[in-house]
DSSP file (Angstrom, degrees, kcal/mol; ACC not computed):
  #  RESIDUE AA STRUCTURE BP1 BP2  ACC     N-H-->O    O-->H-N    N-H-->O    O-->H-N    TCO  KAPPA ALPHA  PHI   PSI    X-CA   Y-CA   Z-CA
    1    1 A A              0   0    0      0, 0.0     2,-0.1     0, 0.0     0, 0.0   0.000 360.0 360.0 360.0 139.8    0.0    0.0    0.0
    2    2 A G        -     0   0    0      1,-0.1     2,-0.2     0, 0.0     0, 0.0  -0.379 360.0-103.6 -81.4 162.6    1.2    3.4   -0.8
    3    3 A S        -     0   0    0     -2,-0.1    -1,-0.1     1,-0.1     3,-0.1  -0.518  35.0-108.4 -84.3 157.5    1.4    6.3    1.5
    4    4 A R        -     0   0    0     -2,-0.2    -1,-0.1     1,-0.1     0, 0.0  -0.503  43.0 -93.6 -80.8 149.8   -1.0    9.2    1.6
    5    5 A P        -     0   0    0      0, 0.0     2,-0.4     0, 0.0    -1,-0.1  -0.323  39.6-134.6 -63.0 147.7    0.1   12.6    0.2
    6    6 A T        -     0   0    0     -3,-0.1     2,-0.5     2,-0.0    -3,-0.0  -0.868  13.8-158.7-105.2 137.6    1.4   14.9    2.9
    7    7 A R        -     0   0    0     -2,-0.4     2,-0.6     2,-0.0     0, 0.0  -0.973   2.7-156.6-118.8 131.1    0.4   18.6    3.1
    8    8 A I        -     0   0    0     -2,-0.5     2,-0.4     2,-0.0    -2,-0.0  -0.930  11.7-157.5-107.5 119.5    2.5   21.1    4.9
    9    9 A A        -     0   0    0     -2,-0.6     2,-0.3     1,-0.0    -2,-0.0  -0.767  17.2-121.0 -98.9 140.7    0.6   24.1    6.0
   10   10 A R        -     0   0    0     -2,-0.4     2,-0.4     1,-0.0    -1,-0.0  -0.606  31.3-162.7 -77.2 137.3    2.3   27.4    6.8
   11   11 A R        -     0   0    0     -2,-0.3     2,-0.2     0, 0.0     3,-0.1  -0.915  17.6-122.3-122.8 148.1    1.8   28.7   10.3
   12   12 A E        -     0   0    0     -2,-0.4     2,-0.1     1,-0.1     0, 0.0  -0.576  44.9 -93.8 -78.5 150.4    2.3   32.1   11.9
   13   13 A S        -     0   0    0     -2,-0.2    -1,-0.1     1,-0.1     0, 0.0  -0.383  26.0-156.8 -64.4 140.2    4.7   32.3   14.7
   14   14 A A        +     0   0    0     -2,-0.1     2,-0.3    -3,-0.1    -1,-0.1   0.281  55.8 116.9-100.3  11.2    3.1   31.9   18.2
   15   15 A A        -     0   0    0      2,-0.0     2,-0.4     1,-0.0    -2,-0.1  -0.590  49.0-158.3 -82.9 138.2    6.0   33.7   20.0
   16   16 A L        +     0   0    0     -2,-0.3     2,-0.3     2,-0.0     7,-0.1  -0.928  19.7 166.3-110.0 140.8    5.3   36.9   21.8
   17   17 A F        +     0   0    0     -2,-0.4     2,-0.3     5,-0.1     9,-0.1  -0.981  19.8  78.7-152.2 161.8    8.1   39.3   22.5
   18   18 A G  S    S-     0   0    0     -2,-0.3    -2,-0.0     4,-0.1     0, 0.0  -0.907  81.0 -22.8 137.9-165.4    8.7   42.9   23.6
   19   19 A T  S  > S-     0   0    0     -2,-0.3     4,-2.6     1,-0.1     5,-0.3  -0.296  70.7-101.1 -68.1 165.1    8.7   44.8   26.8
   20   20 A P  H  > S+     0   0    0      0, 0.0     4,-2.4     0, 0.0     5,-0.2   0.901 126.4  49.9 -52.1 -42.2    6.7   43.4   29.7
   21   21 A E  H  > S+     0   0    0      2,-0.2     4,-2.3     1,-0.2     5,-0.1   0.894 111.1  48.4 -64.1 -41.1    4.0   45.9   29.0
   22   22 A Q  H  > S+     0   0    0      2,-0.2     4,-2.1     1,-0.2    -1,-0.2   0.902 112.2  47.4 -67.3 -42.6    4.0   44.9   25.3
   23   23 A V  H  X S+     0   0    0     -4,-2.6     4,-2.5     2,-0.2    -2,-0.2   0.900 111.1  52.6 -66.3 -41.4    3.8   41.2   26.0
   24   24 A K  H  X S+     0   0    0     -4,-2.4     4,-2.8    -5,-0.3    -2,-0.2   0.918 109.0  49.9 -60.3 -43.8    1.0   41.8   28.5
   25   25 A A  H  X S+     0   0    0     -4,-2.3     4,-2.2     2,-0.2    -1,-0.2   0.897 110.7  49.8 -58.6 -40.7   -1.0   43.7   25.8
   26   26 A Q  H  X S+     0   0    0     -4,-2.1     4,-2.2     2,-0.2    -2,-0.2   0.928 111.9  47.3 -65.2 -43.7   -0.4   40.9   23.4
   27   27 A L  H  X S+     0   0    0     -4,-2.5     4,-2.7     1,-0.2    -2,-0.2   0.890 111.3  51.7 -63.6 -41.1   -1.7   38.4   26.0
   28   28 A D  H  X S+     0   0    0     -4,-2.8     4,-2.4     2,-0.2    -1,-0.2   0.896 109.0  50.6 -62.1 -40.0   -4.7   40.6   26.8
   29   29 A A  H  X S+     0   0    0     -4,-2.2     4,-2.5     2,-0.2    -2,-0.2   0.905 111.9  46.9 -65.3 -43.4   -5.6   40.8   23.1
   30   30 A L  H  X S+     0   0    0     -4,-2.2     4,-2.4     2,-0.2     6,-0.3   0.903 111.6  51.7 -65.8 -41.4   -5.4   37.0   22.7
   31   31 A Q  H  X>S+     0   0    0     -4,-2.7     4,-1.3     1,-0.2     5,-0.7   0.915 113.4  44.6 -62.9 -42.0   -7.5   36.5   25.9
   32   32 A S  H  <5S+     0   0    0     -4,-2.4    -2,-0.2     2,-0.2    -1,-0.2   0.923 115.6  46.4 -68.3 -43.3  -10.1   38.9   24.6
   33   33 A A  H  <5S+     0   0    0     -4,-2.5    -2,-0.2     1,-0.2    -1,-0.2   0.853 128.5  23.5 -70.2 -35.8  -10.2   37.4   21.1
   34   34 A W  H  <5S-     0   0    0     -4,-2.4    -1,-0.2    -5,-0.2    -2,-0.2   0.306  98.5-120.8-117.1   8.9  -10.3   33.8   22.1
   35   35 A N  T  <5 -     0   0    0     -4,-1.3     2,-0.4     1,-0.2    -3,-0.2   0.905  45.0-177.7  53.7  46.7  -11.8   33.9   25.6
   36   36 A I      < -     0   0    0     -5,-0.7    -1,-0.2    -6,-0.3     3,-0.1  -0.630  22.2-163.5 -82.6 129.5   -8.7   32.2   27.1
   37   37 A D  S    S-     0   0    0     -2,-0.4     2,-0.3     1,-0.2    -1,-0.1   0.864  70.2  -0.9 -79.3 -38.2   -8.7   31.5   30.8
   38   38 A E        -     0   0    0     -7,-0.0     2,-0.3     2,-0.0    -1,-0.2  -0.983  61.0-141.4-151.9 158.5   -5.0   30.9   31.3
   39   39 A F        -     0   0    0     -2,-0.3     2,-0.6    -3,-0.1   -12,-0.0  -0.876  13.3-135.7-119.8 153.6   -1.7   30.8   29.5
   40   40 A I        -     0   0    0     -2,-0.3     2,-0.6     2,-0.0    -2,-0.0  -0.954  26.2-153.2-102.4 119.0    1.3   28.6   29.7
   41   41 A I        -     0   0    0     -2,-0.6     2,-0.5     2,-0.0    14,-0.0  -0.839  14.0-177.0 -99.7 125.0    4.4   30.9   29.6
   42   42 A D        -     0   0    0     -2,-0.6    -2,-0.0     2,-0.0     0, 0.0  -0.985   8.2-170.2-120.1 121.9    7.6   29.3   28.3
   43   43 A T        -     0   0    0     -2,-0.5     2,-2.5     2,-0.1    12,-0.1  -0.878  10.6-156.8-112.8  96.1   10.7   31.4   28.2
   44   44 A P        +     0   0    0      0, 0.0     2,-0.5     0, 0.0    -2,-0.0  -0.412  42.3 139.3 -77.6  72.1   13.4   29.5   26.2
   45   45 A I        -     0   0    0     -2,-2.5     6,-0.2     1,-0.1    -2,-0.1  -0.972  46.4-151.0-116.3 123.9   16.4   31.2   27.8
   46   46 A N  S    S+     0   0    0     -2,-0.5     2,-0.6     4,-0.1    -1,-0.1   0.895  79.4  80.4 -60.0 -42.3   19.4   29.1   28.7
   47   47 A D  S  > S-     0   0    0      1,-0.2     4,-2.5     2,-0.1     5,-0.2  -0.557  71.3-154.4 -72.7 115.3   20.5   31.2   31.6
   48   48 A G  H  > S+     0   0    0     -2,-0.6     4,-2.4     1,-0.2     5,-0.2   0.880  92.5  50.6 -61.2 -40.7   18.3   30.2   34.6
   49   49 A A  H  > S+     0   0    0      2,-0.2     4,-2.3     1,-0.2    -1,-0.2   0.902 111.5  48.5 -66.8 -39.6   18.6   33.6   36.3
   50   50 A A  H  > S+     0   0    0      2,-0.2     4,-2.4     1,-0.2    -2,-0.2   0.889 110.4  52.5 -64.4 -39.6   17.6   35.5   33.2
   51   51 A R  H  X S+     0   0    0     -4,-2.5     4,-1.9     2,-0.2    -2,-0.2   0.916 110.6  45.9 -64.1 -43.9   14.7   33.1   32.6
   52   52 A V  H  X S+     0   0    0     -4,-2.4     4,-2.8     2,-0.2    -1,-0.2   0.899 111.8  52.4 -62.9 -41.2   13.4   33.8   36.2
   53   53 A N  H  X S+     0   0    0     -4,-2.3     4,-2.7     2,-0.2    -2,-0.2   0.914 106.7  53.5 -61.9 -41.2   13.9   37.5   35.7
   54   54 A S  H  X S+     0   0    0     -4,-2.4     4,-2.0     1,-0.2    -1,-0.2   0.936 112.4  43.5 -58.0 -49.0   11.9   37.4   32.5
   55   55 A L  H  X S+     0   0    0     -4,-1.9     4,-2.9     1,-0.2    -1,-0.2   0.890 111.8  54.3 -64.4 -41.0    9.0   35.8   34.3
   56   56 A R  H  X S+     0   0    0     -4,-2.8     4,-2.6     2,-0.2    -2,-0.2   0.911 107.1  50.4 -60.1 -42.1    9.3   38.1   37.2
   57   57 A L  H  X S+     0   0    0     -4,-2.7     4,-2.1     2,-0.2    -2,-0.2   0.937 113.1  46.1 -63.8 -46.3    9.1   41.2   35.0
   58   58 A L  H  X S+     0   0    0     -4,-2.0     4,-2.5     2,-0.2    -2,-0.2   0.929 112.9  49.7 -61.7 -45.7    5.9   39.8   33.3
   59   59 A A  H  X S+     0   0    0     -4,-2.9     4,-3.0     1,-0.2     5,-0.2   0.916 109.5  51.5 -59.2 -43.7    4.4   38.8   36.6
   60   60 A R  H  X S+     0   0    0     -4,-2.6     4,-2.4     1,-0.2    -1,-0.2   0.918 111.1  47.9 -62.4 -42.3    5.1   42.3   38.1
   61   61 A T  H  X S+     0   0    0     -4,-2.1     4,-1.7     2,-0.2    -1,-0.2   0.896 113.7  47.3 -65.1 -39.1    3.4   43.9   35.1
   62   62 A H  H  X S+     0   0    0     -4,-2.5     4,-1.5     2,-0.2    -2,-0.2   0.920 113.9  46.6 -68.8 -42.0    0.4   41.6   35.3
   63   63 A L  H  X S+     0   0    0     -4,-3.0     4,-1.4     1,-0.2    -2,-0.2   0.890 110.3  53.7 -67.3 -39.3    0.0   42.2   39.1
   64   64 A S  H  X S+     0   0    0     -4,-2.4     4,-1.5    -5,-0.2    -1,-0.2   0.885 107.1  51.3 -60.7 -41.6    0.4   45.9   38.7
   65   65 A A  H  < S+     0   0    0     -4,-1.7    -1,-0.2     1,-0.2    -2,-0.2   0.853 107.6  53.1 -65.5 -35.6   -2.4   46.0   36.1
   66   66 A E  H  < S+     0   0    0     -4,-1.5    -1,-0.2     1,-0.2    -2,-0.2   0.799 107.9  51.2 -70.2 -29.6   -4.7   44.1   38.5
   67   67 A V  H  < S+     0   0    0     -4,-1.4    -1,-0.2    -3,-0.2    -2,-0.2   0.842  90.3  90.3 -78.4 -34.0   -4.2   46.5   41.3
   68   68 A Q     <        0   0    0     -4,-1.5     0, 0.0     1,-0.1     0, 0.0  -0.386 360.0 360.0 -69.3 138.9   -4.9   49.7   39.4
   69   69 A P              0   0    0      0, 0.0    -1,-0.1     0, 0.0    -4,-0.1   0.488 360.0 360.0 -65.4 360.0   -8.6   50.8   39.4
């Protein structure tokens, strides 16, 4: 039996990048557009301290936005 034809589809990048405020705005837009309850954040940075700092910056921005009226 032969194999079925394979179709390769082009995809847009799913990576978000920018300042913490820019990334938060992008996440907010995705949440609004798709009614997303939660995100899984992956920061592919080899340096562990830099990875934690990246997450800390995003968390600080998120928490600051929640506190503001």
